[in-house]
C-alpha positions in Angstrom: 35.0 -23.3 70.1 35.2 -19.5 70.8 37.3 -18.9 67.5 34.1 -20.4 65.6 31.6 -18.5 67.6 33.3 -15.3 67.0 33.4 -15.7 63.3 29.6 -16.6 63.0 28.7 -13.6 65.3 31.0 -10.8 62.9 29.6 -12.7 59.6 26.0 -12.5 60.5 25.7 -8.8 59.9 27.4 -9.3 56.4 25.0 -11.9 55.2 22.2 -9.9 56.5 22.9 -6.8 54.2 24.4 -8.6 51.1 23.1 -7.2 48.1 19.6 -8.6 47.3 17.3 -8.8 44.0 13.8 -8.0 44.6 10.9 -8.9 41.9 7.8 -7.3 42.1 5.1 -9.8 42.6 1.3 -8.1 42.5 -0.3 -6.4 39.6 -1.0 -3.4 41.6 0.4 -2.4 44.7 2.4 0.1 46.9 6.3 0.3 46.1 6.7 0.7 50.1 4.8 -2.6 50.7 7.2 -5.3 51.6 4.6 -7.9 50.1 4.8 -6.4 46.7 8.0 -8.0 46.2 9.6 -11.5 46.3 11.2 -11.9 48.5 9.5 -9.6 51.0 11.5 -6.5 51.1 11.3 -5.6 54.8 14.3 -3.6 55.1 15.3 -1.6 51.8 18.8 -1.2 51.4 20.8 1.3 49.0 22.1 -1.5 46.6 18.8 -3.5 46.3 18.1 -4.7 42.7 14.7 -3.9 42.0 13.0 -6.0 38.8 9.9 -5.9 37.0 9.2 -8.8 34.7 5.2 -8.4 34.3 2.8 -5.8 34.0 2.6 -3.6 36.7 0.8 -0.6 38.6 2.7 1.3 41.4 1.7 3.6 44.0 2.5 5.1 47.1 6.1 6.0 46.0 8.5 7.0 48.8 9.5 10.8 49.0 13.0 9.7 48.8 15.2 6.4 48.6 18.1 4.9 47.3 18.6 1.8 45.2 21.2 0.0 43.5 19.4 -1.0 40.2 15.8 -0.8 38.5 15.4 -3.0 35.8 12.1 -3.6 33.6 12.6 -6.4 31.0 10.4 -9.5 29.7 8.0 -7.1 27.8 6.4 -5.8 31.3 4.7 -2.5 31.0 4.9 -0.7 34.6 2.8 2.6 35.4 3.9 4.7 38.2 1.7 7.2 39.8 2.4 8.3 43.1 0.2 10.2 46.0 3.1 12.3 46.5 6.4 14.0 45.1 9.0 11.4 44.8 12.7 11.1 44.3 14.5 7.5 43.6 18.2 8.0 43.4 19.7 5.1 41.7 23.3 3.7 41.7 25.6 2.1 44.5 29.3 0.7 44.8 29.4 -3.0 43.9 26.1 -3.0 41.7 26.9 -4.1 38.4 26.3 -1.5 35.2 23.7 -0.3 33.6 21.8 0.7 36.7 18.6 2.0 34.8 17.3 -0.6 32.6 14.2 -0.6 30.4 14.7 -3.5 27.8 13.7 -4.0 24.4 9.4 -4.6 24.5 9.3 -3.2 28.1 7.5 0.2 28.8 7.9 2.9 31.8 5.1 5.0 32.5 4.9 8.0 34.8 1.8 9.5 35.7 -0.3 11.6 37.7 0.3 15.0 39.0 2.9 14.5 41.6 6.2 14.4 40.2 8.2 11.3 40.2 11.9 11.3 39.5 14.4 8.9 38.8 17.9 10.4 39.3 20.8 8.1 38.3 23.8 9.3 40.6 27.1 10.3 39.5 29.6 7.7 38.1 26.6 5.2 37.0 24.4 4.7 34.1 21.2 3.8 32.5 20.1 2.3 29.2 16.7 2.3 27.6 15.9 -0.2 24.7 12.3 0.0 25.1 10.0 3.0 25.9 9.3 5.5 28.4 6.2 7.9 28.9 5.8 10.6 31.1 2.2 11.9 31.3 0.5 14.6 33.5 3.2 16.4 35.9 6.9 17.6 35.8 8.3 14.0 35.8 12.0 13.7 35.5 14.6 11.2 34.6 17.9 12.6 35.4 21.2 11.3 35.2 24.3 13.2 36.4 27.1 12.1 34.6 28.0 12.8 30.8 26.8 10.4 28.4 25.7 8.3 31.2 21.8 7.5 30.2 21.6 6.3 26.5 18.4 5.6 24.6 19.4 2.8 22.1 18.2 1.9 18.4 14.5 1.6 18.6 14.0 3.5 22.0 11.3 5.9 22.5 10.8 8.6 24.8 7.5 10.5 25.0 6.6 13.7 26.7 3.0 12.7 26.7 -0.4 14.6 27.2 -0.2 17.1 30.3 3.4 16.4 30.8 5.1 19.4 32.0 8.9 20.9 31.8 12.2 19.4 30.6 12.1 15.8 31.0 16.0 15.5 31.5 16.3 18.5 33.7 18.4 21.8 33.0 21.8 21.1 35.1 23.6 17.9 33.9 24.9 18.7 30.6 25.3 16.2 27.6 24.2 13.5 30.2 21.5 11.9 28.2 22.2 10.4 24.3 19.7 9.4 21.7 21.6 7.1 19.6 20.8 6.0 16.2 17.3 4.9 15.7 16.2 6.3 19.2 13.3 8.7 19.0 12.2 11.4 21.2 8.4 12.3 20.4 7.2 15.7 21.7 3.5 15.8 22.5 3.8 18.5 25.2 6.2 20.3 27.7 9.2 22.0 27.1 12.2 20.7 24.9 14.6 18.1 26.0 17.6 20.4 25.8 17.1 21.8 29.1 20.3 24.4 29.3 20.2 27.6 27.3 21.8 27.2 24.0 24.3 26.1 22.9 24.5 23.8 26.1 22.4 21.0 26.0 21.5 18.1 28.3 20.2 15.9 25.9 22.4 15.0 22.9 20.8 13.8 19.5 23.3 11.3 17.2 23.0 12.0 13.6 20.4 9.0 12.9 18.2 9.8 16.2 14.6 10.6 15.4 12.9 13.9 17.2 9.2 14.0 16.5 7.1 17.4 16.9 3.5 15.7 17.2 1.5 18.5 18.4 0.2 22.1 17.3 1.2 25.6 18.1 4.2 27.1 18.9 7.1 25.2 19.2 10.2 25.8 21.5 13.1 27.7 20.1 15.3 25.6 17.8 18.1 28.1 17.5 21.3 26.5 18.7 19.9 23.2 18.6 21.2 19.8 16.9 18.8 17.0 15.7 19.1 13.8 13.7 16.1 13.3 12.0 13.7 16.1 12.9 9.8 15.3 12.0 6.6 17.3 12.1 3.5 15.5 12.6 1.3 18.5 13.4 0.5 22.2 12.9 4.0 23.7 13.9 4.4 27.6 13.9 7.1 29.8 14.9 6.4 33.4 14.6 8.3 35.3 17.8 10.9 33.1 18.2 14.6 33.7 16.8 18.2 33.8 17.3 21.7 34.5 15.8 22.1 30.6 16.2 22.0 28.0 13.5 19.7 25.1 13.9 21.3 22.0 12.9 19.4 19.1 11.3 22.1 16.2 10.9 19.8 14.4 8.7 16.3 14.7 7.2 13.6 17.4 7.9 10.1 15.8 7.3 6.9 17.0 7.9 4.4 14.0 7.8 1.2 16.1 8.4 0.4 19.6 8.9 2.9 22.2 8.4 6.0 23.9 9.3 5.9 27.5 9.3 8.7 29.3 10.8 8.1 33.3 10.1 9.5 35.4 12.6 7.6 38.4 13.0 10.3 40.7 14.4 12.7 42.6 12.5 16.1 40.6 12.1 15.0 38.5 14.6 16.5 35.2 13.1 19.6 35.8 11.9 20.6 32.1 12.2 20.5 29.3 9.6 18.6 25.8 9.1 21.6 23.7 8.1 20.2 20.5 6.7 22.3 17.5 6.0 19.7 14.9 4.9 16.5 15.3 2.8 13.4 17.5 3.0 10.5 15.4 3.0 6.7 16.6 2.8 3.8 14.2 2.8 0.2 14.1 2.1 -1.1 17.7 1.9 2.0 18.9 4.5 3.5 22.0 3.5 6.6 23.8 4.6 7.0 27.8 4.7 10.4 29.1 6.2 11.5 32.6 6.1 9.9 36.1 6.0 11.2 39.8 5.8 12.5 39.4 9.1 14.6 36.4 9.0 18.1 36.9 6.9 19.1 33.6 7.9 18.7 31.0 5.0 17.9 27.0 4.9 21.3 25.7 3.8 21.7 22.4 2.1 24.8 21.0 3.3 25.1 17.3 2.5 26.2 15.4 -0.4 23.3 14.0 -2.2 19.9 15.4 -1.1 16.5 15.6 -2.0 13.5 18.4 -1.6 10.0 17.4 -1.6 10.3 13.6 -1.7 7.1 11.8 0.2 4.5 11.9 -2.5 2.6 14.9 -0.8 1.0 17.8 -2.7 1.7 20.6 -0.5 3.9 23.3 -1.2 7.3 24.1 -0.1 8.2 28.0 0.2 11.5 29.4 1.5 12.7 32.8 1.7 16.5 32.3 1.4 18.0 29.1 0.1 21.7 28.2 0.1 22.9 25.0 -1.7 26.6 23.8 -0.9 26.6 20.0 -1.6 27.1 17.7 -4.5 23.4 17.4 -5.9 20.0 18.2 -5.0 17.1 16.4 -6.4 13.5 18.3 -6.4 10.8 16.2 -6.3 8.1 18.9 -6.3 7.8 22.5 -7.0 10.1 24.6 -4.7 9.6 28.3 -4.6 12.4 30.7 -3.2 11.2 34.6 -2.6 14.5 35.8 -1.4 17.7 35.0 -2.1 18.9 31.5 -3.9 22.7 31.2 -3.1 24.4 28.7 -5.3 27.7 28.0 -3.7 28.4 24.6 -4.8 26.0 21.7 -6.1 23.9 20.5 -9.0 20.0 21.3 -8.7 18.2 18.7 -10.7 14.6 19.7 -11.6 11.5 18.4 -13.9 8.5 20.2 -15.3 6.5 18.7 -12.0 9.3 19.6 -9.8 10.3 23.2 -10.9 12.4 25.3 -9.2 10.5 28.9 -8.9 12.3 32.2 -8.0 9.6 34.3 -7.1 9.4 38.3 -8.1 11.2 39.3 -5.2 13.9 36.8 -5.7 17.7 37.4 -6.2 20.3 34.9 -7.2 24.0 34.9 -5.9 26.3 32.1 -7.4 30.0 30.8 -7.3 32.5 32.4 -9.7 32.2 31.1 -13.4 34.6 30.4 -16.2 33.1 32.8 -18.9 35.8 35.1 -18.8 34.5 37.3 -21.4 31.1 37.7 -19.8 30.7 40.6 -17.7 27.8 38.8 -15.6 28.8 37.8 -12.0 25.9 35.6 -10.8 24.9 33.2 -13.4 26.1 29.5 -11.9 29.3 27.8 -12.5 30.4 24.2 -13.5 29.8 23.3 -10.2 26.7 25.0 -9.4 23.9 24.9 -11.9 20.5 23.9 -12.6 19.8 20.7 -14.5 16.3 20.9 -15.7 14.0 23.6 -15.8 14.1 26.8 -13.8 11.4 29.7 -13.2 12.0 33.5 -12.8 8.7 35.3 -11.9 7.8 38.8 -12.2 10.5 40.4 -14.3 9.7 44.2 -14.7 12.4 45.3 -17.6 15.1 43.7 -15.9 18.1 41.4 -16.9 18.2 37.8 -15.5 20.8 35.0 -16.3 19.4 31.3 -15.8 22.3 29.6 -14.3 21.3 26.5 -16.2 23.8 23.3 -17.6 24.1 19.7 -17.9 26.5 17.1 -18.0 29.3 19.0 -15.9 28.9 22.1 -17.8 27.3 25.2 -17.1 25.4 26.5 -19.8 23.4 29.7 -19.1 21.2 31.9 -21.0 20.1 35.3 -20.2 17.2 37.5 -21.0 17.4 41.6 -21.3 15.1 43.9 -20.5 12.7 41.0 -20.0 9.0 41.6 -18.4 6.8 38.7 -17.4 7.4 35.1 -16.0 10.0 32.8 -18.0 11.4 29.2 -17.6 14.3 28.2 -19.3 16.1 25.0 -19.6 19.1 23.8 -21.1 19.1 20.7 -23.3 22.7 18.9 -24.2 21.6 17.2 -27.4 20.9 17.5 -31.3 18.0 20.1 -32.0 17.8 18.7 -35.6 16.8 15.3 -34.1 14.7 16.5 -31.1 13.3 19.6 -32.5 13.3 20.2 -36.5 15.8 20.1 -39.4 14.1 22.9 -41.8 16.4 26.3 -42.2 14.7 29.2 -42.6 15.9 32.7 -44.5 19.5 33.5 -43.6 20.2 30.5 -41.7 22.9 27.6 -43.0 22.7 25.2 -40.1 22.2 25.3 -36.5 24.2 23.5 -33.5 24.0 19.8 -33.3 24.8 19.8 -29.9 22.7 22.2 -27.8 19.5 24.0 -27.4 17.7 26.0 -24.8 13.9 26.3 -24.3 12.5 29.3 -23.1 8.7 29.6 -22.3 7.1 32.6 -20.8 4.5 35.5 -21.8 6.4 38.8 -22.0 9.1 40.1 -24.0 12.7 40.6 -23.8 16.0 39.9 -25.8 17.7 36.3 -25.8 21.4 35.9 -25.0 22.7 32.8 -25.8 26.3 31.6 -24.4 29.0 29.5 -26.0 32.2 27.9 -24.2 34.3 26.0 -26.7 35.2 23.2 -27.3 31.9 22.0 -25.5 29.7 24.3 -27.7 30.9 23.1 -31.1 33.6 25.0 -32.1 32.8 28.9 -32.9 35.2 30.0 -35.4 34.1 33.4 -36.4 31.9 35.5 -34.2 30.4 37.3 -37.4 28.8 34.3 -38.6 27.0 33.6 -35.3 23.4 33.6 -35.0 20.4 33.3 -32.4 18.1 31.2 -34.0 14.4 30.2 -32.7 12.5 27.2 -34.2 9.0 28.8 -35.2 7.2 25.1 -35.5 8.3 24.5 -38.8 11.7 26.2 -39.4 14.8 27.7 -37.5 14.7 31.4 -38.2 17.3 34.0 -37.1 16.0 36.2 -34.4 17.5 39.8 -35.3 21.0 39.2 -33.9 22.2 42.3 -32.6 25.1 42.0 -30.1 28.4 40.0 -29.9 30.4 39.0 -26.7 33.7 36.9 -26.6 36.4 35.3 -28.6 36.0 32.7 -31.1 37.7 29.3 -29.5 37.2 30.5 -26.1 33.8 31.8 -25.1 31.5 34.6 -25.0 27.8 34.9 -26.3 25.3 36.2 -29.2 22.2 38.2 -28.5 18.7 38.8 -30.3 16.9 41.6 -30.7 13.6 42.1 -28.5 11.0 39.3 -28.7 7.7 38.7 -27.6 7.6 34.9 -28.7 9.6 32.3 -27.0 10.2 28.6 -27.5 13.4 26.4 -28.6 16.7 28.4 -29.1 20.0 27.6 -30.3 23.1 28.8 -31.8 23.3 29.0 -35.4 25.2 30.0 -38.5 24.8 32.6 -41.4 24.5 31.2 -44.8 27.8 33.7 -45.5 29.6 31.2 -42.7 28.8 27.8 -43.7 31.2 26.2 -41.7 30.4 27.8 -38.4 29.7 26.2 -35.9 29.8 22.3 -36.0 29.6 21.5 -39.6 28.6 17.6 -39.4 25.1 16.6 -39.0 24.4 13.9 -36.8 21.1 12.0 -37.3 22.0 9.5 -34.4 24.3 9.0 -31.8 23.7 6.1 -29.1 25.5 3.8 -26.7 24.2 0.2 -26.4 25.1 -2.1 -23.6 26.3 -5.7 -23.8 27.3 -8.3 -21.2 31.1 -7.9 -21.8 31.4 -4.4 -24.0 29.5 -1.2 -24.9 28.4 -0.7 -28.5 28.9 3.3 -29.7 27.3 4.2 -32.9 26.8 7.2 -34.8 24.9 7.9 -37.8 25.4 11.0 -39.9 23.6 12.5 -43.3 26.4 15.3 -43.9 30.1 16.0 -43.0 31.4 19.0 -45.1 35.0 19.5 -44.4 35.3 16.8 -41.9 38.6 14.9 -41.4 37.6 12.2 -39.0 36.3 11.6 -35.4 37.8 10.3 -32.2 35.5 9.0 -29.6 36.1 10.0 -26.2 35.1 8.5 -22.7 34.8 9.6 -18.9 33.7 8.2 -15.7 32.6 11.7 -14.2 31.1 13.4 -17.2 33.9 15.9 -16.7 37.4 14.6 -17.7 37.4 12.8 -20.8 40.2 10.6 -22.8 40.4 8.8 -26.1 38.9 5.5 -26.3 39.4 5.0 -29.9 41.9 5.5 -32.5 41.6 8.2 -35.1 38.5 7.3 -37.4 38.7 9.0 -41.0 35.6 10.5 -42.4 34.1 8.3 -45.3 32.1 11.0 -46.9 29.3 8.7 -48.0 25.7 9.9 -46.9 24.2 8.5 -45.2 26.5 6.7 -43.4 26.7 4.7 -39.9 29.9 4.6 -37.7 30.7 2.1 -34.8 33.3 1.0 -32.6 33.2 -1.1 -29.6 34.6 -0.2 -25.8 35.9 -3.3 -24.4 37.1 -1.2 -21.3 34.0 -0.5 -19.9 33.8 0.3 -16.2 31.1 -0.5 -13.5 28.7 2.4 -13.1 28.3 5.3 -15.3 30.2 5.7 -18.9 30.2 9.0 -20.5 31.0 9.1 -24.2 31.3 11.9 -26.7 32.7 12.5 -30.4 35.7 14.6 -30.9 35.2 15.9 -34.4 38.4 17.1 -36.5 37.7 19.1 -39.4 39.9 20.0 -42.1 42.0 22.7 -40.9 42.6 20.6 -37.2 40.0 22.5 -35.5 37.9 20.4 -32.9 34.4 20.6 -32.0 32.4 18.0 -29.9 28.9 16.2 -29.9 26.5 15.9 -27.1 27.7 13.7 -24.4 25.6 10.6 -23.9 26.0 8.2 -20.9 25.2 4.5 -20.4 25.0 2.5 -17.0 27.2 -0.8 -17.1 28.1 -3.4 -14.5 30.0 -6.9 -15.2 27.6 -9.7 -15.7 26.2 -11.9 -12.7 28.7 -14.8 -12.7 27.5 -17.7 -14.5 24.0 -16.1 -15.5 23.0 -15.0 -18.9 20.2 -13.2 -20.5 18.6 -14.7 -24.0 17.4 -13.4 -26.4 18.9 -9.9 -26.2 17.5 -7.3 -27.6 13.9 -9.0 -26.8 10.6 -7.9 -27.4 8.2 -9.9 -25.5 10.1 -12.4 -23.1 13.7 -13.3 -21.8 15.0 -16.1 -20.7 17.6 -16.1 -17.5 19.9 -18.8 -16.9 21.2 -19.4 -13.6 23.9 -22.2 -12.6 22.6 -24.9 -10.3 25.0 -24.1 -7.7 23.9 -20.5 -7.3 22.2 -19.4 -3.8 20.5 -16.6 -5.8 16.9 -16.6 -4.8 15.8 -13.3 -6.0 16.5 -10.9 -9.0 15.1 -7.6 -10.3 14.7 -6.0 -13.2 15.7 -2.4 -13.0 15.5 0.4 -15.3 18.3 3.1 -16.3 17.1 5.2 -13.1 17.7 2.2 -11.0 13.9 1.9 -10.3 12.6 -1.7 -9.6 9.9 -2.6 -12.4 9.7 -6.4 -11.6 10.7 -8.8 -9.2 12.1 -12.4 -9.9 11.9 -15.4 -7.8 14.4 -17.8 -8.7 14.2 -20.3 -5.8 15.1 -23.8 -7.2 15.2 -22.9 -10.7 17.9 -22.7 -13.3 15.9 -21.1 -16.0 13.6 -18.2 -15.4 11.2 -16.8 -18.2 10.3 -13.2 -17.4 7.2 -11.4 -19.4 8.6 -8.0 -20.5 5.9 -7.1 -23.1 4.5 -4.3 -21.3 7.9 -2.6 -20.5 8.5 0.3 -22.4 11.5 0.1 -25.0 14.9 1.0 -23.7 17.8 -0.4 -21.5 17.0 -2.6 -18.3 19.2 -4.7 -15.7 18.9 -8.0 -14.1 20.2 -7.2 -10.8 21.1 -9.1 -7.4 22.3 -7.8 -4.1 25.3 -9.8 -2.7 26.5 -8.1 0.4 27.6 -4.6 -0.5 27.9 -5.2 -4.0 25.7 -5.1 -7.4 25.9 -7.4 -10.0 24.1 -6.8 -13.1 23.3 -8.3 -16.4 21.8 -5.6 -19.0 19.3 -6.3 -22.0 17.4 -4.1 -24.3 13.3 -4.1 -25.0 12.4 -3.3 -28.2 8.6 -2.8 -29.8 9.4 -3.2 -33.6 
């Protein structure tokens, strides 16, 4: 009997203080009132688990308290506003992690001028999947261990109206992590990093989101790393600078207002903006980065990046721009006023998305392979402009336009030029695209390439060649600069040569005050130089199992025959045909079928062999091809008004898309419970299209051709 009595006496205290879960039970009440909780919380303990499962307004917080866990769930919105400063310390031995939880759909709001601090102790953790808002005072959410407070995908933290200071404190480095898809919205207060750069309390993963939703001067970006960096307001930096880089691991996006970073102190920002994603500008928002006091640059360091997407109309002006990626797609005009440094990567432009170099702008590029030309900065095969580029404000200056296409730099140089000029390289036949009439002294022009140069002013034009890609320059004395006058190709007072036949070099015109389309030409005294074959057609037509290659000629003087060459990257070519002898019948159409198509891009060119075994080349054409959808067929093909898609009855495909050669969807097709679908294509523009579906990570495609005649 005594033994049992002693057991009860010693066990009672253990039962009394066992870990207890308390659930908030009133819509509004005091944290310290026992009746606000179920069960009654008469004797608070440091391992108590406190839960909120419904909307609540909490007041009268304790000055200091310890709990084991705080959990907000079931879409509850909990508003805490204390009558005095309060520190709630979270974490206790024996309490299961995570110790601070705001679940999906739930929210914690800290309000009032008296600071409320939730502090996760060393060795304990927190997880936010819902939202947290801090208003008014200097509220804090602290976590003492590295990577111990995690904001998960779709979680949102907002430093809201009236908030003051650094929300995660200034002491515990690397303790707070915003993972992919988590967002920090900066409406007020200081930055979340807390410590002096490069140290940081808060870490942003590459796909996290940081939004500046405020006006005025923002906090320093130097030495900081963001995921997605959004601007939603008029944000200006004038007196803030550093030697440290700002790293944007994904997109820089201006949703509205402006992002103006223009240091007003000489040399005050030598650091760079290193951007690995896209630069997006929406609505009328604009971007203006750099000033005379800023040696640092905007550096594009990703893989395939775009600048100016978002459908907006605002300007993008960058003082110094460095490109060191694979490709950069411009989606609107971009102006560089300082240094354009092209280390690696093709910049793709268009008439509506022009790259402009201002009057004071200069160019620096990687080393090129034009061994016979003296210019250092005119691009390379890995770094050039594919599309138009403008140089403004030339004042009796020389300027090399680093233009090219299809993996090859094909620069054009202006000498002693005055005015604004735009240049673009075209890797196609000027006979077909411009005109075939030859003026006095010109026997023929290149059938491979030409340059378009527009502008008002004067200057001499220097056209470059790089054999065999330029068609085979066999005699420098025969080389001429030709311009199309609107009715014929006319020689432009050729006055200077550089380089070696069969290698590389250039030919320069006299001083001109009229511009337009220019190309390399052969003098009447040297009719075989360059490219003595006249192509009137060169095309690739995709089929379900192969690609048809077809070229038409109207003249082939001294031509022995052809090879068709193929590449999967547009750079390295291999024969895809046996030798095809010239027939010397005019006009004549040649054709072969490539049965070894590869899924994706297929590049083709003609290797033209003359009677002396000298090789020259046509322009490169590219066609996208993919294996047909298993069991799916399209007919008729080609088609004018309608196509029919036959789908096996056993197929699980419910949706197909019609896409163009740019991979943009032009029509969606619902195929549920159907085995034959009729698709109206009457309003589509002529060209090649693809029936496409997505299965997991792979795209399956059937091509078809739309025609009008």
